[in-house]
C-alpha positions as CSV (number, residue, x, y, z in Angstrom):
1,M,63.6,116.2,68.1
2,K,59.9,116.3,67.3
3,K,58.4,119.8,67.4
4,L,55.7,120.4,70.1
5,L,52.4,121.0,68.2
6,N,49.2,122.4,69.6
7,T,46.2,120.4,70.5
8,L,43.0,122.0,69.4
9,F,40.3,121.6,72.1
10,V,36.8,122.4,70.8
11,T,34.2,122.9,73.6
12,T,31.6,125.3,72.1
13,Q,28.5,123.3,71.6
14,G,27.2,123.3,68.1
15,A,30.6,124.1,66.6
16,Y,31.3,122.8,63.1
17,L,34.9,122.0,61.9
18,S,35.7,122.1,58.2
19,K,38.6,122.2,55.7
20,E,39.7,125.3,53.8
21,G,42.9,124.8,51.8
22,E,45.5,123.8,54.3
23,C,43.6,125.1,57.3
24,V,41.1,123.9,59.9
25,I,38.1,126.2,60.2
26,V,35.9,126.3,63.3
27,S,32.5,127.9,62.8
28,V,29.6,128.5,65.1
29,E,26.2,129.3,63.5
30,R,28.1,129.7,60.1
31,E,30.4,132.3,61.5
32,V,34.1,131.6,61.4
33,K,35.5,131.7,64.9
34,L,39.0,130.2,64.3
35,R,41.3,129.4,61.4
36,L,44.4,127.3,62.1
37,P,47.0,125.9,59.6
38,I,47.0,122.1,59.8
39,H,50.7,121.9,60.2
40,T,50.5,123.7,63.6
41,I,48.1,121.0,65.1
42,G,49.1,117.7,66.6
43,G,45.6,116.6,67.6
44,I,41.9,117.7,67.8
45,V,39.7,116.9,70.8
46,C,36.0,117.6,70.4
47,F,33.8,117.8,73.5
48,G,30.1,117.2,73.2
49,Q,27.9,118.3,70.2
50,I,30.7,119.1,67.7
51,S,30.4,118.2,64.0
52,M,33.2,117.7,61.5
53,S,33.1,117.6,57.7
54,P,34.2,114.3,56.0
55,Q,36.7,116.3,54.0
56,L,38.4,117.5,57.2
57,M,38.4,114.0,58.7
58,G,40.2,112.7,55.6
59,F,42.6,115.6,55.6
60,C,43.5,115.0,59.3
61,T,44.2,111.3,58.6
62,E,46.6,112.4,55.7
63,K,48.4,114.8,58.0
64,N,48.6,112.3,61.0
65,V,46.4,114.5,63.2
66,L,44.5,112.4,65.7
67,V,40.9,113.4,66.2
68,S,39.1,112.3,69.3
69,F,35.4,112.7,70.2
70,L,34.4,112.9,73.8
71,S,31.3,113.7,75.8
72,E,30.8,117.2,77.0
73,H,32.3,116.0,80.3
74,G,35.3,114.0,79.0
75,K,34.0,110.5,78.4
76,F,35.7,109.0,75.3
77,F,33.4,108.1,72.4
78,A,35.5,107.6,69.3
79,K,38.6,108.6,67.3
80,V,39.5,109.2,63.7
81,Q,42.9,108.2,62.5
82,G,44.6,107.2,59.3
83,P,46.5,104.0,58.5
84,V,48.8,102.7,61.3
85,S,52.3,104.2,60.9
86,G,55.6,102.6,61.6
87,N,57.4,99.3,60.8
88,V,55.2,96.2,61.0
89,L,58.2,94.4,62.5
90,L,58.1,96.7,65.5
91,R,54.5,95.9,66.2
92,K,55.1,92.1,65.7
93,A,57.9,92.4,68.2
94,Q,55.6,94.2,70.6
95,Y,53.0,91.4,70.3
96,R,55.7,88.7,71.0
97,F,56.8,90.7,74.1
98,S,53.2,90.9,75.3
99,D,52.8,87.1,74.9
100,D,55.9,86.5,77.0
101,V,54.9,86.5,80.7
102,L,58.5,87.2,81.9
103,Q,58.9,90.1,79.5
104,S,55.5,91.5,80.4
105,A,56.5,91.4,84.1
106,N,59.8,93.0,83.4
107,I,58.2,95.9,81.5
108,A,55.4,96.3,84.1
109,R,58.1,96.5,86.8
110,H,59.9,99.3,85.1
111,V,56.7,101.2,84.4
112,L,55.6,100.8,88.0
113,A,59.0,101.9,89.3
114,G,58.6,105.1,87.5
115,K,55.1,105.7,89.0
116,L,56.4,104.9,92.5
117,C,59.3,107.3,92.2
118,N,57.0,110.1,90.8
119,C,54.4,109.6,93.5
120,R,57.1,109.8,96.1
121,T,58.4,113.1,94.5
122,V,54.9,114.6,94.7
123,L,54.8,113.8,98.4
124,N,58.4,114.8,99.2
125,R,58.0,118.2,97.5
126,F,55.0,118.8,99.7
127,L,57.0,117.9,102.7
128,R,59.8,120.2,101.7
129,D,57.4,123.1,101.2
130,H,54.8,122.6,103.9
131,G,56.0,120.0,106.4
132,D,53.7,117.3,107.8
133,S,52.6,117.7,111.4
134,S,50.7,114.3,111.4
135,G,53.5,112.3,109.9
136,D,51.1,110.5,107.6
137,I,52.6,111.8,104.3
138,E,56.1,111.0,105.4
139,A,55.0,107.5,106.4
140,V,53.5,106.9,102.9
141,S,56.8,108.2,101.3
142,R,58.7,105.7,103.4
143,R,56.3,102.9,102.4
144,I,56.9,103.8,98.7
145,D,60.7,103.4,99.4
146,Q,59.9,99.9,100.8
147,Q,57.8,99.0,97.8
148,L,60.5,100.1,95.4
149,E,62.9,97.7,97.1
150,R,60.4,94.9,97.0
151,L,59.8,95.6,93.3
152,R,63.4,94.7,92.5
153,T,62.8,91.0,93.3
154,I,59.2,90.4,92.1
155,Q,58.8,88.2,89.1
156,E,55.1,87.5,88.9
157,L,52.9,90.0,87.1
158,D,50.0,89.6,89.5
159,E,52.3,90.4,92.4
160,I,53.5,93.5,90.5
161,R,49.8,94.5,90.1
162,G,49.4,94.0,93.9
163,V,52.2,96.5,94.5
164,E,50.4,99.0,92.2
165,G,47.2,98.6,94.1
166,D,48.9,99.1,97.4
167,L,50.6,102.2,96.1
168,A,47.3,103.7,94.9
169,R,45.6,103.1,98.2
170,S,48.5,104.6,100.2
171,Y,49.1,107.5,97.9
172,F,45.5,108.6,97.6
173,S,44.9,108.1,101.4
174,V,47.0,111.3,101.9
175,F,46.1,113.1,98.8
176,D,43.6,115.3,100.7
177,R,46.5,116.5,102.9
178,L,48.1,118.0,99.7
179,I,45.1,120.2,99.2
180,T,45.9,123.4,101.2
181,S,43.1,125.7,100.2
182,Q,39.3,125.5,99.4
183,K,39.2,122.4,101.6
184,E,35.4,122.4,101.8
185,D,34.8,122.5,98.1
186,F,37.6,120.0,97.2
187,K,37.5,117.5,100.1
188,F,39.1,114.3,98.8
189,E,38.1,111.0,100.5
190,G,39.5,108.5,98.0
191,R,39.8,107.9,94.3
192,N,36.5,107.3,92.5
193,K,35.7,107.3,88.8
194,R,33.2,106.3,86.1
195,P,31.7,108.6,87.2
196,P,33.7,110.8,89.6
197,M,31.6,111.7,92.7
198,D,33.4,114.8,93.9
199,N,35.1,117.9,92.5
200,T,38.7,116.7,93.0
201,N,38.0,113.4,91.3
202,A,36.2,115.2,88.4
203,L,39.4,117.2,87.8
204,L,41.7,114.1,88.1
205,S,39.5,112.1,85.6
206,F,39.3,114.9,83.1
207,I,43.1,115.5,83.0
208,Y,43.8,111.8,82.9
209,T,41.6,111.7,79.8
210,L,43.6,114.5,78.2
211,L,46.8,112.7,79.0
212,A,45.5,109.4,77.6
213,H,44.9,111.2,74.3
214,D,48.4,112.5,74.2
215,V,50.0,109.2,75.1
216,Q,48.0,107.3,72.6
217,S,48.9,109.8,69.9
218,A,52.6,109.5,70.7
219,L,52.5,105.7,70.6
220,E,50.8,105.7,67.2
221,T,53.3,108.3,65.9
222,V,56.3,105.9,66.6
223,G,54.4,102.9,65.2
224,L,53.5,101.0,68.4
225,D,50.0,99.5,69.0
226,P,48.4,101.4,71.9
227,A,46.0,98.5,72.6
228,V,48.6,95.9,73.5
229,G,49.9,96.5,77.0
230,F,51.9,94.7,79.7
231,L,50.8,96.0,83.1
232,H,47.3,96.4,81.6
233,R,46.5,93.3,79.7
234,D,44.5,93.0,76.5
235,R,40.8,93.9,76.8
236,P,38.5,94.9,73.9
237,G,38.2,98.7,73.6
238,R,41.1,99.4,76.0
239,A,44.4,101.1,75.1
240,G,46.5,98.9,77.3
241,L,49.9,100.3,76.3
242,A,48.7,103.9,76.6
243,L,47.5,103.1,80.1
244,D,50.9,101.5,80.9
245,L,52.9,104.6,79.9
246,M,50.4,106.9,81.5
247,E,51.1,105.3,84.9
248,E,54.5,106.9,85.3
249,L,53.2,110.3,84.0
250,R,50.1,110.7,86.1
251,P,51.7,112.1,89.2
252,F,53.9,114.6,87.2
253,F,51.3,115.6,84.6
254,A,47.9,115.3,86.2
255,D,48.1,115.1,90.0
256,R,50.5,118.1,90.3
257,L,48.3,120.1,87.9
258,V,45.1,119.3,89.8
259,L,46.8,120.4,93.1
260,S,48.0,123.6,91.5
261,L,44.6,124.4,90.1
262,I,42.9,124.0,93.5
263,N,45.6,125.5,95.7
264,L,46.2,128.5,93.5
265,Q,42.4,128.9,93.2
266,R,42.4,128.8,89.4
267,V,39.2,126.8,89.8
268,N,36.6,126.9,92.6
269,G,33.6,125.0,93.8
270,T,31.0,127.0,91.9
271,G,32.4,125.6,88.7
272,F,31.2,122.1,89.5
273,R,27.7,120.6,89.8
274,K,26.4,117.3,91.0
275,M,24.1,115.4,88.6
276,E,21.0,113.5,89.5
277,G,22.9,110.2,89.7
278,G,25.6,111.7,91.9
279,A,28.3,112.3,89.2
280,V,30.1,115.6,89.4
281,V,30.8,117.6,86.2
282,M,32.5,120.9,85.4
283,D,30.8,123.8,83.8
284,D,32.1,125.3,80.5
285,A,34.2,128.1,82.1
286,T,36.0,125.7,84.4
287,R,36.6,123.2,81.6
288,K,38.2,125.9,79.5
289,E,40.3,127.0,82.4
290,V,41.6,123.5,82.9
291,L,42.3,123.1,79.2
292,M,44.3,126.3,79.2
293,A,46.3,125.2,82.3
294,Y,47.0,121.9,80.6
295,Q,48.3,123.6,77.5
296,E,50.4,126.0,79.5
297,R,51.9,123.1,81.4
298,K,52.9,121.4,78.1
299,K,54.9,124.4,77.1
300,D,57.1,124.3,80.2
301,E,60.7,123.1,79.7
302,L,62.8,120.6,81.5
303,T,65.8,118.4,80.9
304,H,64.7,114.9,80.2
305,P,66.5,112.6,82.7
306,F,67.4,109.9,80.2
307,I,68.1,111.6,76.9
308,D,69.6,114.6,78.8
309,E,68.1,117.2,76.4
310,K,65.9,120.2,77.2
311,I,62.4,119.6,75.9
312,N,58.9,120.9,76.3
313,V,56.9,119.0,78.9
314,G,54.3,118.2,76.2
315,L,56.9,116.1,74.4
316,I,57.5,113.7,77.3
317,P,54.8,111.2,76.0
318,Y,56.5,111.2,72.6
319,V,60.0,110.7,74.1
320,Q,58.8,107.8,76.3
321,A,57.0,106.2,73.3
322,M,60.3,106.5,71.3
323,L,62.3,105.0,74.1
324,F,59.8,102.1,74.4
325,A,60.1,101.5,70.7
326,R,63.9,101.4,70.9
327,F,63.6,98.9,73.7
328,I,61.2,96.7,71.7
329,R,63.6,96.8,68.8
330,G,66.5,95.7,71.0
331,D,68.4,99.1,70.9
332,L,68.0,99.4,74.7
333,D,68.5,96.7,77.3
334,S,65.4,97.9,79.3
335,Y,62.7,100.5,79.1
336,P,63.7,103.7,81.0
337,P,60.6,105.2,82.6
338,F,60.3,108.9,83.1
339,I,61.5,109.7,86.6
340,W,60.8,113.2,87.8
341,K,63.4,114.8,90.1
């Protein structure tokens, strides 16, 4: 099994990353702040005004360390990666599957089934721990059960996308009920993005960005093309397959983490500010707290429901990418989504 490596998040504005031997050096105003051996790093994510030497960029491509550059608030700008790894026959098979409408619908159905199940688990765990005096959460949970049954017989890709849209509306219609503390600062009235317009959506969008980096890196590690998806069709500049595999992981990775950060008061309203155009952004201290929580979450352990092995949570994107590659190669009859229990 692949070893869980650290992701280096660089948030200090003006930091400079360089290479020294087999190590990554992080300097601020020419003072070395951090020295990490390259073999302990799985990826580097730079937020804002961060510079990197060409020598380090080349070194990272040699060692298969994905480097991503984002705005200070998490908007993706660019990435640095080496030659595409893996068997070209695997990628050609992926492209053929993507061109096949029935195969695309079949894959999208499995991905969406995983998302439906995991959204239902988020709601049912809340019901178990807190109850639901209004009955709204329980009603959405039952609606998800109905959509799962409906999903078994759907053949058209557009109809599958319709189920996904209905799920999103229903699920996020009760998301505010799952927030049990700091209700004034983290009132949630629906999902909005590009840009997020409230504190809760700012957290969701930021953690979705982190998850997208990890899923894309996992896909590239096993040799798949992150741009060629099935539920998310081809669009220039969009990592369709990464977005596909993210769907089943969002409730487990991101949504639960956002709820924990708010309900356990690891973040608070003072850590967010509204920009002139209405967008909400996090301050440096809050962003660092979120990054720490994300890294802590990745170190947790669970038994993967399909491979039946105990793994770190942070390895789930890699395992799912590996299972998807096995399905594309014909080693599995269907793609088994990650279903959280």
